Structure formats: structure tokens, C-alpha cells
Backbone bond lengths (Angstrom), bond angles and torsions (degrees), N, CA, C in turn:
res aa  C-N    CA-C-N  psi(-1)  N-CA   C-N-CA  omega(-1)  CA-C   N-CA-C  phi
1 M - - - 1.468 - - 1.565 108.80 -
2 A 1.331 115.39 134.99 1.462 120.26 -178.24 1.541 109.44 -72.73
3 I 1.321 114.87 129.27 1.472 119.25 172.83 1.547 109.92 -98.36
4 L 1.315 116.44 -30.58 1.476 120.22 -179.40 1.515 109.68 -137.23
5 E 1.358 115.39 131.54 1.475 122.82 171.80 1.502 108.95 -124.35
6 V 1.288 115.06 128.44 1.485 122.10 176.79 1.526 109.17 -118.58
7 K 1.309 115.95 127.38 1.455 119.46 -171.70 1.543 108.55 -129.77
8 G 1.319 117.04 117.44 1.454 123.71 165.98 1.568 113.34 59.56
9 I 1.331 116.92 41.94 1.451 120.35 -179.47 1.534 110.37 -76.13
10 N 1.354 115.32 127.23 1.449 122.49 173.37 1.533 108.80 -123.98
11 K 1.307 115.35 139.64 1.475 119.61 -179.96 1.522 108.58 -140.86
12 T 1.335 115.54 131.37 1.465 121.30 -179.26 1.490 112.19 -120.00
13 F 1.333 115.73 138.99 1.490 121.98 171.84 1.537 106.56 -124.33
14 D 1.349 115.24 124.51 1.475 120.54 176.55 1.545 111.94 47.60
15 D 1.323 114.01 52.09 1.462 122.46 177.61 1.529 114.21 64.16
16 T 1.350 117.27 12.08 1.472 121.08 175.41 1.513 109.21 -108.43
17 L 1.282 117.16 122.72 1.449 122.18 178.88 1.518 109.67 -76.29
18 V 1.327 118.05 110.77 1.475 121.70 -174.03 1.540 112.15 -103.43
19 L 1.301 117.46 -21.45 1.498 121.69 169.27 1.504 108.01 -124.09
20 K 1.325 115.66 126.12 1.466 122.22 -172.55 1.482 111.17 -123.58
21 D 1.371 113.71 103.47 1.455 121.40 173.91 1.520 113.53 52.78
22 I 1.333 114.93 54.50 1.457 121.40 -177.36 1.536 110.93 -82.20
23 S 1.305 118.02 120.29 1.453 123.58 -179.85 1.525 108.55 -139.64
24 F 1.385 114.78 132.52 1.457 119.90 173.36 1.530 108.68 -164.98
25 V 1.301 113.44 168.73 1.463 120.70 179.95 1.510 108.30 -127.44
26 L 1.354 116.41 135.79 1.459 121.91 177.91 1.531 108.29 -117.78
27 E 1.285 116.18 124.71 1.477 121.71 -179.85 1.539 110.85 -83.50
28 E 1.322 116.05 154.99 1.464 119.71 177.30 1.530 110.36 -63.68
29 N 1.334 116.60 140.16 1.471 125.14 -179.21 1.547 111.33 68.67
30 Q 1.312 118.85 12.04 1.436 122.72 179.15 1.547 110.97 -91.95
31 V 1.323 116.42 145.38 1.460 122.14 173.07 1.518 109.04 -106.96
32 L 1.318 115.76 118.68 1.475 121.69 -179.36 1.530 108.29 -109.23
33 A 1.313 117.00 124.03 1.462 121.84 175.08 1.535 108.27 -103.64
34 I 1.301 117.27 134.42 1.480 122.01 177.45 1.528 106.58 -111.86
35 I 1.301 116.09 121.05 1.494 121.17 -177.54 1.525 108.25 -121.79
36 G 1.315 115.17 166.11 1.441 120.57 179.27 1.538 109.26 148.84
37 S 1.348 114.68 167.53 1.453 119.98 179.08 1.504 112.51 -67.92
38 S 1.345 117.30 158.27 1.441 120.90 175.75 1.528 109.90 -59.60
39 G 1.332 115.82 140.65 1.454 119.76 178.78 1.510 112.07 87.30
40 G 1.334 117.49 3.55 1.480 120.41 -177.59 1.537 113.68 -83.58
41 G 1.311 117.83 -7.29 1.509 120.74 175.63 1.507 113.07 107.23
42 K 1.324 118.82 6.03 1.448 121.84 -176.81 1.555 113.09 -61.37
43 T 1.328 114.37 -51.88 1.474 119.15 -177.62 1.505 111.17 -69.04
44 T 1.355 117.26 -36.04 1.436 120.41 177.64 1.553 111.43 -63.49
45 L 1.333 116.11 -37.77 1.465 119.34 176.16 1.526 109.40 -62.77
46 L 1.329 116.85 -44.89 1.477 119.50 -179.04 1.490 111.91 -62.94
47 R 1.368 116.43 -38.08 1.455 120.46 179.29 1.522 111.34 -68.55
48 C 1.343 118.28 -31.75 1.441 121.95 176.76 1.552 109.73 -70.26
49 L 1.332 116.07 -41.23 1.445 118.73 177.61 1.541 113.30 -60.75
50 N 1.343 114.81 -32.75 1.474 121.19 -178.78 1.510 111.97 -95.52
51 F 1.327 117.94 7.49 1.456 124.48 177.08 1.521 113.63 58.55
52 L 1.327 114.10 32.05 1.480 118.22 166.95 1.517 109.16 -86.49
53 E 1.336 115.74 -17.20 1.477 122.45 170.07 1.523 106.58 -131.38
54 T 1.312 116.82 156.09 1.468 120.59 -179.32 1.548 107.64 -118.32
55 P 1.336 117.31 119.02 1.478 119.11 177.54 1.551 109.97 -66.19
56 E 1.311 113.80 158.46 1.478 118.76 175.76 1.520 111.84 -84.77
57 E 1.351 115.39 -28.36 1.454 119.63 -179.32 1.507 111.47 -141.31
58 G 1.333 116.01 159.94 1.435 119.05 177.12 1.525 114.97 115.64
59 E 1.289 116.02 176.64 1.466 122.25 -179.67 1.507 108.34 -135.57
60 M 1.364 115.19 151.79 1.437 122.39 169.87 1.509 110.50 -134.73
61 W 1.348 114.60 135.98 1.433 120.32 -177.47 1.548 109.24 -126.09
62 I 1.319 119.00 136.93 1.466 123.35 171.84 1.544 107.19 -122.67
63 H 1.337 115.10 124.78 1.440 119.60 -179.01 1.535 112.71 50.42
64 D 1.348 117.13 44.21 1.447 124.09 -179.14 1.536 114.69 65.62
65 K 1.319 116.56 11.30 1.472 120.73 175.44 1.535 108.31 -106.21
66 K 1.336 115.70 123.91 1.461 118.81 179.46 1.541 108.97 -73.56
67 I 1.383 115.79 122.27 1.460 119.97 179.67 1.525 110.49 -108.64
68 F 1.310 117.56 -8.94 1.460 119.46 177.42 1.531 109.40 -154.10
69 D 1.319 117.02 136.19 1.448 123.81 174.47 1.495 107.50 -141.65
70 G 1.367 118.33 112.20 1.406 123.01 -176.01 1.535 113.67 -59.46
71 L 1.321 118.15 -23.89 1.415 121.44 179.00 1.560 112.54 -80.25
72 E 1.329 113.95 -31.33 1.452 118.76 -176.96 1.511 114.91 -100.50
73 N 1.354 116.79 -29.14 1.457 121.84 -171.75 1.532 112.97 -118.84
74 K 1.307 115.70 56.21 1.453 118.91 179.21 1.514 109.76 -58.97
75 T 1.324 119.61 -34.23 1.439 125.15 177.16 1.487 109.82 -129.81
76 L 1.337 116.81 115.01 1.428 121.38 178.95 1.545 110.08 -90.82
77 S 1.318 117.29 144.64 1.464 119.23 177.47 1.513 108.16 -75.68
78 E 1.337 116.82 163.00 1.474 120.85 178.76 1.517 109.63 -60.47
79 A 1.338 117.88 -38.27 1.449 120.99 179.83 1.548 110.88 -63.64
80 Q 1.367 117.34 -39.29 1.453 120.50 178.15 1.518 111.70 -66.40
81 I 1.344 114.77 -41.62 1.452 119.88 179.86 1.536 111.48 -62.27
82 R 1.356 115.55 -44.64 1.451 119.57 179.81 1.527 110.89 -62.85
83 E 1.302 116.14 -41.52 1.493 120.94 -179.98 1.502 109.33 -64.16
84 N 1.335 118.24 -44.72 1.463 120.91 -178.58 1.530 111.28 -65.39
85 R 1.355 116.35 -38.30 1.474 118.62 -178.36 1.501 113.06 -65.59
86 L 1.342 117.86 -22.35 1.467 120.37 179.95 1.532 112.39 -62.51
87 H 1.355 114.43 -21.20 1.485 118.84 178.97 1.535 112.54 -75.45
88 F 1.327 115.66 -17.15 1.489 121.17 -172.23 1.517 110.65 -125.54
89 G 1.312 117.57 136.66 1.459 122.92 170.87 1.501 106.52 -111.90
90 L 1.339 117.13 123.40 1.456 120.63 -175.85 1.543 111.00 -111.63
91 V 1.338 114.84 127.69 1.472 121.16 175.05 1.520 105.84 -108.81
92 F 1.344 116.04 116.97 1.459 122.93 -176.25 1.515 111.14 -80.67
93 Q 1.284 115.45 158.25 1.501 118.78 178.69 1.535 110.77 -71.61
94 S 1.325 119.26 -25.48 1.478 121.17 -178.47 1.548 110.75 -105.52
95 F 1.326 117.23 21.55 1.471 123.15 172.04 1.549 111.67 77.69
96 N 1.367 115.36 -55.90 1.486 121.89 -176.38 1.506 113.61 53.70
97 L 1.340 117.37 39.10 1.450 121.21 172.72 1.530 109.97 -77.02
98 F 1.322 116.52 151.94 1.465 121.95 176.43 1.518 106.90 -81.34
99 P 1.360 118.43 118.87 1.466 120.75 -174.76 1.529 113.19 -67.09
100 Q 1.325 119.35 -23.40 1.448 123.26 -177.33 1.509 113.31 -81.39
101 Y 1.358 117.05 -5.56 1.463 121.06 -178.42 1.523 109.75 -113.91
102 T 1.349 116.50 148.04 1.462 120.08 173.57 1.534 109.42 -69.41
103 A 1.326 115.34 176.26 1.466 119.24 175.38 1.547 109.02 -58.50
104 L 1.318 117.07 -44.49 1.445 121.10 179.69 1.548 110.77 -61.91
105 G 1.349 115.20 -45.43 1.460 121.11 -179.91 1.535 111.79 -60.97
106 N 1.341 116.86 -40.07 1.467 120.44 178.99 1.526 110.70 -62.78
107 V 1.308 118.41 -40.34 1.442 122.91 -177.69 1.516 111.17 -72.01
108 M 1.340 117.04 -34.79 1.475 120.77 -178.85 1.469 115.04 -79.60
109 L 1.360 118.45 -23.67 1.451 122.17 -165.65 1.517 115.49 -56.54
110 A 1.330 117.99 -50.94 1.441 120.44 -173.92 1.561 110.64 -63.44
111 R 1.327 115.85 -41.52 1.465 118.23 178.75 1.538 110.09 -67.40
112 Q 1.304 117.83 -35.49 1.483 119.46 178.14 1.539 110.31 -64.43
113 L 1.323 116.41 -42.44 1.483 118.82 179.89 1.530 110.63 -65.23
114 E 1.343 116.14 -39.65 1.442 120.16 177.37 1.524 110.44 -63.27
115 A 1.337 117.12 -45.10 1.458 120.89 -178.70 1.519 112.67 -62.51
116 K 1.353 115.40 -39.97 1.451 119.27 -178.70 1.512 113.70 -66.57
117 S 1.328 116.65 -18.70 1.473 120.48 179.79 1.544 111.69 -83.21
118 K 1.344 114.99 -9.56 1.477 120.08 -179.83 1.508 111.60 -86.58
119 P 1.341 117.53 143.00 1.480 120.75 -175.33 1.558 114.31 -64.04
120 D 1.364 115.91 -24.19 1.482 117.06 -175.84 1.526 112.77 -93.71
121 Y 1.383 116.86 8.49 1.455 119.11 -175.66 1.540 113.56 -61.52
122 G 1.341 115.70 -47.90 1.439 119.92 -177.96 1.516 113.75 -58.36
123 K 1.321 115.14 -40.32 1.467 120.68 -178.77 1.504 113.17 -68.91
124 N 1.338 115.48 -33.86 1.466 120.37 -173.96 1.535 111.92 -117.25
125 K 1.328 118.21 26.87 1.448 123.52 -171.32 1.515 112.54 -53.02
126 K 1.307 116.19 -52.26 1.495 120.67 -176.25 1.514 112.41 -57.88
127 E 1.320 116.08 -48.07 1.445 120.41 -177.62 1.529 112.22 -66.12
128 I 1.370 115.14 -40.74 1.442 119.60 179.93 1.507 111.86 -65.44
129 E 1.364 115.81 -46.19 1.480 119.37 -179.57 1.510 110.27 -64.55
130 A 1.313 118.93 -37.58 1.487 121.38 178.63 1.501 111.06 -63.33
131 A 1.348 116.51 -40.94 1.485 121.20 179.69 1.523 110.25 -65.64
132 I 1.335 116.26 -42.28 1.452 120.46 179.62 1.533 110.76 -64.63
133 E 1.322 116.84 -42.82 1.482 120.06 178.58 1.509 112.30 -63.78
134 K 1.354 114.52 -42.06 1.499 119.82 -179.77 1.522 111.08 -61.02
135 Q 1.372 115.92 -45.19 1.483 119.89 179.46 1.515 109.74 -63.03
136 A 1.320 118.68 -44.56 1.473 122.23 -177.49 1.540 110.41 -62.04
137 K 1.295 115.79 -42.13 1.506 118.53 177.47 1.494 111.49 -65.09
138 E 1.298 117.87 -37.47 1.474 121.06 178.95 1.530 110.50 -64.19
139 L 1.340 115.07 -41.32 1.481 119.54 -178.72 1.515 111.20 -68.63
140 L 1.320 115.66 -42.75 1.501 119.05 179.41 1.534 109.46 -64.64
141 T 1.314 117.21 -36.63 1.433 120.47 175.24 1.506 113.13 -64.01
142 Q 1.308 114.33 -41.87 1.501 122.78 174.10 1.518 110.29 -56.87
143 M 1.333 116.24 -35.52 1.482 121.02 -179.35 1.520 112.54 -85.26
144 G 1.366 116.32 4.43 1.498 119.70 -179.50 1.507 113.67 75.10
145 L 1.344 115.54 27.27 1.479 119.63 -177.03 1.511 113.45 -119.24
146 E 1.356 114.43 28.45 1.493 117.70 -176.55 1.563 111.85 -62.49
147 D 1.343 118.08 -23.53 1.462 119.85 179.17 1.517 112.84 -99.08
148 R 1.340 117.14 10.31 1.464 121.08 -178.71 1.528 113.56 -124.20
149 M 1.311 117.16 14.55 1.463 122.61 -173.84 1.526 112.63 -62.88
150 D 1.344 115.82 -33.56 1.485 121.02 -175.50 1.527 111.28 -93.80
151 N 1.317 117.90 1.58 1.460 120.50 178.79 1.503 112.02 -81.63
152 Y 1.319 116.40 148.79 1.456 122.15 175.48 1.511 109.51 -91.15
153 P 1.314 119.24 158.39 1.476 120.95 -175.89 1.535 114.30 -52.12
154 H 1.325 118.24 -34.43 1.486 118.00 -179.33 1.519 111.72 -72.65
155 Q 1.283 116.40 -11.64 1.492 121.00 178.72 1.558 112.18 -94.84
156 L 1.342 115.96 -0.80 1.463 121.24 -177.08 1.516 111.79 -111.68
157 S 1.293 116.07 153.99 1.469 121.03 174.67 1.540 109.52 -73.32
158 G 1.325 116.14 167.91 1.462 117.67 179.42 1.532 111.04 -61.65
159 G 1.317 116.81 -40.53 1.487 119.65 179.52 1.517 111.90 -64.02
160 Q 1.337 116.81 -38.91 1.477 121.36 175.85 1.514 110.46 -65.50
161 C 1.306 119.18 -42.61 1.458 121.69 177.13 1.525 110.91 -59.30
162 Q 1.324 116.72 -41.57 1.439 119.82 -178.43 1.530 110.89 -67.70
163 R 1.334 117.02 -35.39 1.430 120.73 177.94 1.547 110.88 -69.86
164 V 1.313 117.15 -33.05 1.457 120.64 172.71 1.538 109.61 -64.37
165 A 1.331 116.67 -41.24 1.468 121.25 179.66 1.526 110.79 -63.76
166 I 1.309 117.35 -37.88 1.439 122.49 177.99 1.543 109.42 -66.19
167 A 1.313 118.10 -44.70 1.442 120.68 176.72 1.525 111.93 -62.31
168 R 1.282 116.45 -37.58 1.497 122.03 178.60 1.559 109.57 -62.76
169 A 1.326 115.36 -43.34 1.499 118.66 178.67 1.523 110.48 -65.51
170 L 1.321 116.78 -39.22 1.461 120.53 -177.31 1.520 111.98 -69.01
171 A 1.362 114.84 -26.40 1.501 119.59 -175.10 1.516 112.01 -58.79
172 M 1.301 118.42 -28.87 1.458 121.32 -177.96 1.534 112.90 -89.07
173 S 1.321 115.49 5.36 1.492 120.68 177.02 1.538 109.96 51.15
174 P 1.349 118.52 55.55 1.464 119.71 -179.76 1.493 113.04 -69.84
175 D 1.330 117.70 156.25 1.481 122.07 173.52 1.530 108.14 -67.30
176 I 1.341 117.02 -38.59 1.472 120.99 -174.44 1.530 108.07 -132.30
177 L 1.310 115.88 129.77 1.464 121.49 175.71 1.494 109.05 -97.52
178 C 1.347 117.81 124.36 1.451 122.63 -175.55 1.521 110.70 -113.67
179 F 1.338 115.34 139.12 1.474 121.46 -178.52 1.532 106.29 -125.58
180 D 1.350 116.32 126.12 1.457 120.51 176.44 1.520 108.28 -107.43
181 E 1.312 117.40 99.63 1.464 124.76 -178.60 1.562 109.68 43.71
182 P 1.310 116.53 62.45 1.490 119.26 -171.32 1.530 115.31 -64.20
183 T 1.327 117.40 -13.78 1.467 119.95 179.98 1.514 115.81 -114.19
184 S 1.349 117.47 5.89 1.437 120.22 -172.40 1.551 111.89 -68.53
185 A 1.318 118.27 -24.39 1.460 120.56 -179.55 1.547 112.41 -95.95
186 L 1.324 116.96 9.60 1.431 119.98 -175.34 1.541 112.66 -113.58
187 D 1.351 114.75 153.70 1.454 117.66 173.05 1.525 109.53 -78.52
188 P 1.358 116.50 169.23 1.504 119.26 -171.05 1.528 113.18 -58.70
189 E 1.311 120.18 -35.52 1.487 120.63 -178.15 1.528 109.24 -69.15
190 L 1.317 118.13 -43.18 1.487 120.97 -179.22 1.518 109.97 -73.35
191 T 1.347 117.94 -28.20 1.481 119.90 176.77 1.498 109.67 -59.50
192 G 1.333 118.17 -46.28 1.479 121.26 -179.75 1.490 110.85 -60.09
193 E 1.339 116.31 -39.34 1.487 120.72 178.85 1.524 112.63 -58.20
194 V 1.328 115.64 -47.13 1.477 120.82 -177.27 1.548 109.75 -71.81
195 L 1.320 117.61 -40.92 1.451 121.18 -179.88 1.545 111.73 -61.57
196 R 1.332 116.39 -35.28 1.451 120.15 177.97 1.522 110.24 -64.08
197 V 1.350 116.76 -40.51 1.462 119.89 177.11 1.514 112.03 -63.13
198 I 1.329 117.12 -43.98 1.466 120.77 -179.29 1.533 109.35 -64.24
199 K 1.341 116.95 -40.03 1.467 120.81 -179.28 1.529 107.77 -63.58
200 E 1.307 119.34 -41.58 1.459 122.26 176.86 1.534 111.59 -59.55
201 L 1.319 115.74 -41.33 1.470 120.49 178.46 1.504 111.05 -63.24
202 S 1.347 116.30 -39.11 1.460 120.08 -179.16 1.535 109.66 -65.72
203 E 1.326 116.78 -32.21 1.451 120.03 -179.60 1.502 113.59 -76.56
204 R 1.335 116.78 -8.57 1.480 121.95 177.71 1.520 110.88 -100.39
205 D 1.306 117.91 21.32 1.450 123.49 176.38 1.511 114.51 64.22
206 N 1.323 117.34 31.84 1.445 120.06 172.69 1.528 108.76 -80.15
207 T 1.323 116.54 139.50 1.445 121.96 175.14 1.534 107.84 -83.71
208 M 1.338 117.87 125.00 1.483 119.71 -171.46 1.519 111.97 -139.74
209 I 1.334 113.53 149.57 1.455 121.03 169.98 1.530 106.38 -124.62
210 I 1.323 116.80 122.24 1.479 121.79 -174.92 1.520 109.95 -122.50
211 V 1.299 117.00 115.98 1.448 121.95 170.27 1.523 106.07 -88.14
212 T 1.352 115.92 120.55 1.463 117.58 -173.60 1.532 112.80 -150.45
213 H 1.337 114.95 153.11 1.455 120.67 170.24 1.555 111.30 -102.30
214 E 1.323 115.01 1.33 1.471 120.49 -179.20 1.520 109.42 -84.04
215 M 1.309 116.84 92.26 1.487 119.78 -173.00 1.507 112.31 -66.63
216 A 1.327 118.31 -41.89 1.479 119.72 178.54 1.494 111.67 -61.77
217 F 1.311 116.07 -39.83 1.458 120.64 179.07 1.526 110.74 -66.90
218 A 1.294 117.68 -44.56 1.478 122.09 178.14 1.517 110.10 -58.97
219 R 1.331 117.10 -43.94 1.437 120.74 179.26 1.516 113.23 -63.74
220 E 1.342 117.20 -36.06 1.459 121.59 -176.99 1.502 111.94 -78.38
221 V 1.303 118.72 -39.38 1.485 123.01 -168.88 1.530 113.34 -96.73
222 A 1.325 118.26 -34.61 1.480 121.10 -170.43 1.507 111.86 -76.81
223 D 1.348 114.81 143.99 1.458 121.26 169.41 1.536 109.42 -87.95
224 K 1.351 114.79 -26.00 1.469 120.29 -175.80 1.533 106.93 -146.77
225 I 1.339 115.69 144.80 1.455 119.72 -179.93 1.532 109.20 -129.37
226 I 1.308 114.22 136.04 1.474 121.83 173.92 1.498 109.00 -111.59
227 F 1.304 118.05 128.46 1.486 122.76 174.68 1.532 107.67 -103.75
228 M 1.353 114.50 120.12 1.455 120.16 178.78 1.500 110.70 -108.80
229 D 1.320 115.92 143.91 1.454 122.59 177.32 1.536 108.74 -150.10
230 D 1.320 116.67 129.79 1.489 121.28 178.44 1.518 111.79 52.10
231 G 1.336 116.17 40.78 1.474 119.91 171.78 1.524 114.40 82.96
232 R 1.360 116.78 3.02 1.473 119.91 179.84 1.478 112.71 -119.08
233 I 1.302 117.57 157.46 1.477 122.05 165.90 1.501 106.61 -83.86
234 V 1.328 114.94 112.91 1.457 120.37 -178.58 1.524 112.30 -87.17
235 E 1.347 113.96 -37.28 1.461 119.15 -179.33 1.518 110.02 -156.86
236 E 1.320 116.77 145.75 1.455 120.93 173.90 1.505 111.26 -144.98
237 G 1.333 114.81 152.59 1.465 118.48 -178.80 1.517 110.81 166.51
238 P 1.313 117.67 -177.92 1.454 119.65 176.38 1.482 111.87 -66.94
239 P 1.319 119.43 160.47 1.465 122.03 -176.76 1.567 112.61 -56.17
240 E 1.281 116.43 -39.88 1.477 118.91 -178.96 1.531 111.02 -57.83
241 Q 1.322 116.73 -43.91 1.430 120.97 -179.98 1.559 111.57 -66.90
242 I 1.313 114.72 -47.09 1.469 119.51 -175.12 1.522 110.81 -64.66
243 F 1.320 117.23 -42.77 1.474 119.60 -173.99 1.534 113.47 -90.74
244 E 1.279 117.95 -28.40 1.471 120.89 -175.37 1.535 113.36 -102.83
245 N 1.317 117.16 -22.66 1.463 119.55 -177.77 1.532 110.37 -146.63
246 P 1.367 115.61 59.56 1.476 118.68 178.43 1.540 110.57 -66.23
247 K 1.304 114.91 135.67 1.468 118.92 -173.66 1.530 111.71 -92.35
248 S 1.326 117.34 -37.01 1.497 118.36 -177.73 1.507 111.64 -85.77
249 E 1.283 114.83 148.24 1.497 121.27 177.36 1.495 110.39 -63.30
250 R 1.342 117.03 -37.43 1.457 119.99 -177.84 1.551 110.63 -64.67
251 L 1.318 118.40 -43.38 1.463 119.70 177.06 1.487 111.15 -65.70
252 Q 1.276 120.13 -38.18 1.457 122.51 176.67 1.550 111.15 -59.72
253 E 1.334 114.66 -43.85 1.478 119.22 177.51 1.539 111.86 -63.79
254 F 1.350 114.99 -40.64 1.465 119.04 -178.76 1.541 109.91 -63.71
255 L 1.322 115.29 -47.99 1.512 118.38 -178.40 1.510 111.25 -63.40
256 Q 1.315 117.43 -37.22 1.473 120.94 178.98 1.542 108.41 -65.44
257 S 1.313 118.12 -41.46 1.461 120.67 179.49 1.535 111.44 -64.20
258 M 1.351 117.11 -33.33 1.489 119.29 -179.98 1.531 109.72 -73.27
259 I 1.305 116.67 -29.78 1.494 119.86 177.18 1.508 112.27 -68.61
260 T 1.343 115.58 -38.67 1.419 120.40 -175.49 1.506 115.91 -87.92
261 V 1.345 116.54 -3.93 1.482 119.42 179.11 1.510 109.36 -70.77
């Protein structure tokens, strides 16, 4: 069953078309890896899905509900954007943790802000806060950070910070968990640490979109791979097809360049 449908997304920056007629379908519990050279539009696509950028054209559907239509929603309200973002949890390549909060505080924050916006928060504050804290501790424990909950980001390694960021994204129970080059800021040892966590999440039937340069990881974890180049989807298919029988010359060139790096 399709959880996400993207149809005809176009995005322009400074009169340059950076996403060109992007269309794809993501099934529930599927892991989608997006690969391609830097500047090919991968991160921009992820930012459009998370409503950090707004496409000029196209449609997006979640569970058969249209959440964006470029013809109807040229300008989304803040309330619409917040509601749409709840469907997606985004893990940034540079962690984007709040330095003034502990690991536990970072994971709790979004749910606390959401709870405080509800009319019954004041009446049930203790119970709500206790539930939020319990969930955050469980997620950090799941990430192997049970002894680091009270540490601030500057007291954590890069791999630990990224695991906190993953726990923070999971705290909002998104339909789709998105990763934007989750290991690009890490050294090789810490890269393996974070990739193991993401692999474990994939084995728990989480629906995920992963923008990555880690070809071996994409091949092992993804159910489906999209290759983007110059703002377009050039080729898509299962890992076996993409890596063993690439059809387009551009994908063949890209894979050869990754082998020789």
C-alpha cells in the first residue's frame, strides 16, 4: 500500500530549475535510498517533502490524502505546514541539536511544544510531561544512549549526536523517517555506528527515505533506489537492478566513479 505519492514536483531557485518533474511512489514499510552526485537535487527533494521548501508545481499525497497541490497551495499557512511536517521526521547531516538542551531535552522538546499548544495541557501537565519523558528515555535507550541522557551536545561524539537526532525524529512518531546524508559529517568509525542504528530501524518496518553516498549501505538496506542527476530521476528500481544492471549511461558512469573513488 502506498504511503507517499509524489507527482510532478518542480522547484526553482533564482530562476534555475533544480527539481524537474519529480514523481515516485513509496510503499508502507519500504526503505527508499536516493543516490546521485552532489548538486543533483537530492537534498532539495528531501527539504520539499519536509516542507522546508515549497515546490512551485506538483502534488504530494500521504495515505491517499492530498497534502500539497502546487495549483491550489501556492502559499501554505503556518498551521498547514506544521500539520504536514508531522508526517515526516527529518534527520539532518549536521545533527541540528539545540546546544542549550541535554540529549533528553532535545528529544522531548518537540513533543512538549506540541503538548503545550493543546487546551488540556494545563489540567494534565504532570501526566503529559511524564509520558513525554518516559518515551524520550526509551528512545535514547534504544539508541544505546541510556548513560548519556543528561549530556549536552558538546559533550557527545558526532555519532552520539546523530543518534540523539534520530531519537528526536522518532519521538513524533512520523509516517516516514527521512535522513539527509546522515553520515557525511562523521569519520569512518562513527559512520558505521550510525549506519548500524539505521539498519536496525529498517528491520523494524519503519518507512524511510535515505539520501546517501554510502553505496554498500544503500544496496544492503534499501528496498528501492532512486538515482537523481541534474534535478531529475534518471532511473529507479530495486538494488539488484540499479547496481547490477543499470540501464542509463549516466547511472553507469556514476557507479563507476564511486568504485574508483
